VMD Tcl script that draws the C-alpha trace (Angstrom):
set ca {
  {0.10 -0.02 0.05}
  {1.40 3.30 -1.02}
  {1.30 5.74 2.09}
  {3.26 8.53 0.73}
  {5.19 10.03 -2.36}
  {8.12 12.50 -1.70}
  {9.52 14.39 -4.63}
  {12.47 16.48 -3.46}
  {12.65 19.97 -5.25}
  {15.60 21.03 -7.24}
  {17.99 23.05 -4.81}
  {17.71 26.87 -5.55}
  {21.32 27.23 -5.44}
  {22.15 24.31 -7.80}
  {23.05 25.69 -11.18}
  {25.10 22.95 -12.77}
  {23.78 20.75 -15.56}
  {24.26 16.99 -14.78}
  {23.67 14.78 -17.93}
  {20.16 15.70 -18.97}
  {19.31 17.31 -15.77}
  {19.33 21.09 -15.50}
  {17.82 23.79 -13.17}
  {14.92 24.32 -15.58}
  {14.06 20.70 -16.00}
  {14.61 20.14 -12.16}
  {11.86 22.85 -11.56}
  {9.36 21.17 -13.92}
  {9.95 17.52 -13.23}
  {11.38 16.06 -10.10}
  {14.52 13.90 -10.70}
  {13.91 11.72 -7.74}
  {10.74 10.20 -6.39}
  {10.60 8.32 -3.16}
  {7.68 5.94 -2.65}
  {6.90 5.25 1.02}
  {5.03 1.98 1.30}
  {3.41 -0.18 4.00}
  {3.02 -3.94 3.64}
  {-0.40 -4.71 5.15}
  {-0.25 -7.44 7.83}
  {-2.02 -10.67 7.19}
  {-5.26 -11.05 8.92}
}
mol new
graphics top color blue
foreach p $ca { graphics top sphere $p radius 0.5 }
foreach p [lrange $ca 0 end-1] q [lrange $ca 1 end] { graphics top cylinder $p $q radius 0.2 }
display resetview
């Protein structure tokens, strides 16, 4: 079961381009998604 989704924002002081990631792309689309899940216990 998905309990949370965390998408860290692009750091405001990060101006370097890393492969295909740039400050513009980082503001529009998160480069990281952290899925927090919970395994329901068996009844």
